[in-house]
C-alpha positions, 0 to 999 in steps of 0.5 A: 489774507486769502489772496496771499494764502492762495497765491502758490495755486496758479489755478485760484482766483480770489474775488469778491462778489455782490449779490447772489452767487448764482449770478456770479457764477453764471457771469463767470461762466461756472457750471459747478459751484463747490461748498466746503461743509464742517458739520451736519449743522452746515448742511441745512442751510447749504442745501437750502441755498443750493435748492435755490440756486438750482431754482434761479440757474438750473444749469449750475450745479452744487457739489458739497465736500465734507471737511477731514474730521480733523478740521471740522471743529474749526471756525474763524470766531474760534481761532480767534478766540484761542488766539486772544486768550493765549492759546497756540493756533499754530497749525490749525491756520496757514503761517500767513494768518497765523501772523496776522491774527497775533498781529491784530490781537496784540494791536487790540484787534478782536478783543471788543466781542464784535465780529470781525473777519480774521 
């Protein structure tokens, strides 16, 4: 879904990594890791990761960007729960994602309580 949504941005690459993010960043020649934060509760864990990354690769910085207040409550599990119980998710996710989530729900996905990727 990320590839589909990001296809319209020529300067964005969607990739899969194994191992540590900081090792991936080094292999790609990155100097900065940008992390999004929704709420203060996200900060503690992300800050600890950033400190460890700095220890492992001092030449790579981590920058945090706060989400806009109107998006700060959004998370995939909440989107799936709203959709699964008949609520409208239009405008909360890109149209391509909305269509896929609704198709999975109609097909019986997300209904067993197990965590699945949206």
